[in-house]
C-alpha positions as CSV (number, residue, x, y, z in Angstrom):
1,M,0.0,0.0,0.0
2,G,1.2,3.5,-0.8
3,I,0.6,6.1,1.8
4,S,1.0,9.8,1.0
5,I,0.3,13.1,2.7
6,L,-1.0,16.1,0.9
7,R,-1.7,19.7,1.9
8,G,-5.0,20.8,0.4
9,D,-8.7,20.4,0.0
10,I,-10.0,16.8,0.4
11,T,-13.0,17.6,-1.8
12,K,-10.7,18.0,-4.8
13,Q,-9.3,14.5,-4.6
14,A,-9.9,12.1,-7.5
15,V,-10.1,8.8,-5.6
16,D,-12.6,5.9,-5.2
17,A,-13.6,7.0,-1.7
18,I,-13.3,10.2,0.3
19,V,-13.6,9.7,4.1
20,N,-15.7,12.3,5.9
21,A,-15.1,13.2,9.5
22,A,-18.8,13.2,10.2
23,N,-20.8,13.9,13.3
24,S,-23.1,11.1,14.5
25,S,-26.2,12.7,13.1
26,L,-24.8,12.3,9.5
27,M,-26.6,15.5,8.6
28,G,-23.6,17.6,7.8
29,G,-21.8,20.1,10.0
30,G,-18.7,22.3,10.0
31,G,-15.1,21.7,8.9
32,V,-14.4,18.7,6.6
33,D,-18.0,17.5,7.1
34,G,-19.6,20.7,5.8
35,A,-17.1,21.0,3.0
36,I,-17.9,17.5,1.7
37,H,-21.6,18.0,1.9
38,R,-21.4,21.4,0.1
39,A,-19.1,20.1,-2.6
40,G,-20.9,16.8,-3.1
41,G,-24.4,18.3,-3.2
42,P,-27.7,17.1,-1.9
43,A,-27.4,13.5,-3.0
44,I,-25.1,12.8,0.0
45,L,-27.5,14.3,2.5
46,D,-30.4,12.4,0.9
47,E,-28.5,9.1,1.4
48,C,-27.6,10.1,5.0
49,R,-31.2,10.8,5.7
50,D,-32.1,7.3,4.4
51,L,-29.4,5.8,6.7
52,R,-30.9,7.6,9.7
53,A,-34.4,6.5,8.8
54,S,-33.2,2.8,8.5
55,R,-30.1,1.5,10.1
56,Y,-28.9,4.5,12.3
57,G,-31.9,5.9,13.9
58,R,-29.8,7.1,16.9
59,G,-27.0,8.2,14.6
60,L,-23.7,6.6,13.6
61,P,-21.8,5.4,16.6
62,T,-18.3,6.9,17.3
63,G,-15.6,4.8,15.7
64,Q,-17.9,3.3,13.1
65,A,-18.1,4.0,9.3
66,V,-20.7,3.8,6.6
67,A,-20.7,4.7,2.9
68,T,-22.9,6.9,0.7
69,T,-22.7,8.2,-2.8
70,A,-20.1,10.9,-3.4
71,G,-22.6,13.1,-5.3
72,N,-20.8,15.8,-7.3
73,L,-17.3,14.9,-5.9
74,N,-14.7,13.3,-8.1
75,A,-15.1,10.0,-6.2
76,R,-17.5,7.1,-6.2
77,W,-18.2,7.1,-2.5
78,V,-18.0,9.0,0.7
79,I,-17.2,7.0,3.8
80,H,-18.6,8.7,6.8
81,T,-16.9,8.0,10.2
82,V,-17.5,9.6,13.5
83,G,-14.3,10.4,15.5
84,P,-14.2,10.8,19.2
85,V,-14.1,14.2,20.9
86,Y,-10.7,14.5,22.6
87,S,-10.6,14.1,26.4
88,E,-7.7,14.7,28.7
89,S,-9.3,12.5,31.4
90,E,-10.3,9.5,29.2
91,D,-8.1,7.6,26.6
92,R,-10.2,7.5,23.5
93,S,-7.3,6.4,21.2
94,A,-8.9,3.1,20.4
95,L,-12.0,4.8,19.1
96,L,-9.9,7.1,16.9
97,A,-8.0,4.1,15.5
98,S,-11.3,2.4,14.9
99,C,-12.4,5.2,12.6
100,Y,-9.5,4.4,10.2
101,R,-9.8,0.6,10.5
102,E,-13.6,0.7,9.9
103,S,-13.2,3.1,7.0
104,L,-10.7,0.8,5.3
105,R,-13.1,-2.2,6.0
106,V,-15.9,-0.3,4.3
107,A,-13.6,0.6,1.4
108,D,-12.7,-3.0,1.0
109,E,-16.4,-4.0,0.9
110,L,-17.0,-1.4,-1.8
111,G,-13.9,-2.5,-3.8
112,A,-12.2,0.9,-3.4
113,A,-8.6,1.0,-4.4
114,S,-7.9,4.6,-3.4
115,V,-9.0,6.4,-0.3
116,A,-8.5,10.0,0.9
117,F,-8.6,10.6,4.6
118,P,-8.8,13.8,6.6
119,A,-7.2,14.1,10.1
120,V,-10.2,12.6,11.9
121,S,-10.9,14.4,15.2
122,A,-8.0,16.9,14.8
123,G,-10.3,19.8,14.0
124,V,-13.3,20.9,16.1
125,Y,-13.1,17.7,18.1
126,G,-9.9,19.0,19.6
127,W,-7.5,16.0,19.2
128,P,-3.9,17.2,19.4
129,A,-2.3,17.0,15.9
130,E,0.8,15.0,16.9
131,S,-1.3,12.3,18.6
132,A,-4.0,12.2,15.9
133,A,-1.3,11.8,13.2
134,R,0.5,9.0,15.1
135,I,-2.7,7.1,15.6
136,A,-3.8,7.6,11.9
137,V,-0.6,6.6,10.3
138,A,0.1,3.6,12.6
139,T,-3.5,2.3,12.2
140,V,-3.5,2.5,8.4
141,R,-0.1,0.8,8.3
142,E,-1.3,-2.0,10.6
143,T,-4.6,-2.6,8.9
144,D,-4.9,-5.5,6.5
145,T,-6.7,-4.0,3.4
146,R,-6.9,-4.2,-0.3
147,V,-6.7,-0.4,-0.7
148,D,-3.5,0.3,-2.4
149,D,-3.5,4.2,-2.4
150,V,-4.1,5.9,0.9
151,R,-3.9,9.7,1.0
152,F,-4.0,11.9,4.1
153,V,-5.3,15.2,2.8
154,L,-4.6,17.9,5.4
155,F,-6.0,21.3,5.5
156,N,-3.5,23.3,7.6
157,D,0.2,23.5,8.1
158,E,0.3,22.3,11.7
159,V,-1.6,19.1,11.0
160,Y,0.4,18.5,7.8
161,A,3.7,18.8,9.7
162,A,2.5,16.4,12.4
163,F,1.6,13.8,9.7
164,E,5.1,14.3,8.1
165,R,6.7,13.5,11.4
166,A,4.4,10.5,12.0
167,M,5.2,9.1,8.5
168,G,8.9,9.1,9.7
């Protein structure tokens, strides 16, 4: 598997699947989530509503992942995953790692060969960039997957630099 880090806008990636750092409601939000919904158009939200009406009435649980269409994005699918909110008093690292593992599992089910990830939980959920990068890179490297092109697409310099260090 090839793993690369890029500085830029994840919604501009031409990949099989773009991972969305979603909130549990699946109804869109700020940051990466809002950008993906805006760029992908209403088809993504329509499928998210269907998921809420069927399988995820209480929302998508933290650490899990589910796919929808990518709408107008240059991808086939959006894989939505809900990262944990950072806590200094509780170690939620396993939940953050699960976001990456579960997203790759869903990608494998879909037959996706290329996946673009944001830095899950490193934005409004407050996860420190260094820790988020270490967990993301280690988990992707350790996960048995058929995905052969993984891209971490990072929006700001601080997070990009943390991922550079984590890649070693």
